[in-house]
N, C-alpha and C positions, 0 to 999 in steps of 0.2 A: 031338097037340100042342095045348097050350092057348093061350089068347089072349096071354099074357105072351111066349112064345116067338116068336109071330108078329109081335108089335110090335117086339121086339128084332131080329128078322131084318130087318124093314122099315127100321128106323133104321140098321141096319148097311149094308144095301144103298144107302141114301140117302148116308151118309158116304162109301162107297167110289165112288159116282158123282161126288160133288163133288170128291174127291181126284184122280180121273181127269181131270175137267175142268180143275182148277187145274194139274195137271201138263201137259196139252195146251196150255193158254193160255201157260204160262211157256216153252214151247218154241217159240212162235210168233215170227217176227221182225217187227218194226214198223219200216218205213223211213219216216222223215219226208221231206219234200220235200227239205230240205237239212239238213245237220248243224247249221249256225248259223242256224236258222230265225228266231230273235228278232233277230238283227243284221240279217238280210235285210229283216225287216219294218220295222225303223227306217229302213233305206236306201230304202224304197219311194218316198218323195217325190222323191228324187234320181233314181231310175229313171224315174219319170213324165216328168220334165224331159228326160231323155236320150232317151225315146221321142218326145216332142214335137220335139226337135231333129232326129231321124231322119226324122220325117214331114214336117217343113217343108223338107227338101231338094228342090231342083228336079229334080236328077238323082238318084234313090234308089240305094242299094245293092241289087244283085240277088243273091238266094240261090236256087240251083237245084240239083237232084239229077239227075245223069245215071246212070240204072239200069244201062245197058248197060256203062258204064265203072266203075260202083261208086264214084262220088266226088261230093262236094258242091263246087260251085263258088261262090265269093263274088267278085262283080265290082263294084269301086269306080269311080265316075265319074272323069273326067279331072282335075277339080280336087282329088281326094282320092287321090292315087297312093301317098302314103307315110303311111298312118295307123299309129298305135300302139294295140295292144289285143290282144284274145284272141277265139277261137272256142271256144265250149263246146258239145260234142255231149252234150246232157242227156237221159237216159233216165229218164222219170218213174217207171217201175215198178221200177227198180233203181239206186240211187245208186252202187253199185260199178262200174257200167258206164260212167259219165260219163267223157269224154274232154276234155282242153283242149289248144288249139293256139295258139301265138303268131301274131299277125297278121304275115305277110310276103308281101304281094302283089307280083307281078312288076311292077317299075317301068315297063316299056314298056306292058303291057296292063292292069295294074291288077287282075289276076285271081288269086286264090289257090284251089288245089284241095286238098281234104282227102280222103284215101283212106278209104272205108268198108268195105272188104273184110273187116276184122277185126271189125266191129261186128255184134251179132245183129240179126236181122231184127225188124221191128216199129216202134212209134211212137217218134220222136225229136224233140227240139226243138233247133234250131240257134239258139243264142244268141250274137249278135255284139255285143261291146262294143268301142268304138274312140274315139279322140280325134284330132282334127284341127283345126288352127288355133285351139287353145286351148278348143275346145268338146268336150263328151262326148256320145256317141251310143249308143243301144242299139236293136237290132232282133232280132226273134225270128220264126222260121218253123217251122211243124210239118211234118215230113217222115215218110213211111212207107217205110222201106227194105225 
């Protein structure tokens, strides 16, 4: 085999390798943090104000995970027994696993429980957005189920 054939074989192998890499890269899924990433970024200033509001509470909202019962409990203080908002169980590694729940705490105790039995094990972020007395609040807590 002379040099011409060897160079042609080398170029052909290189092109095949590039085609395999392009094919593999095109089949890879790329999950962004959220689908509406740019809208969330614009709303970032509002979220910072909501976080400051939540941190300024004298009786903060408590988020806890009871592993033996496989549920997340959100406990509101006495002065905020009827908030409006939502709880988002956010899975950073897979946006399809995210779950949303409307806020509906018990009026007597101020506690809402979210069942986590159907959620996969691993890292989750419990994002709590609510409104009470005309103010917006946001609180987030990292949990490992």
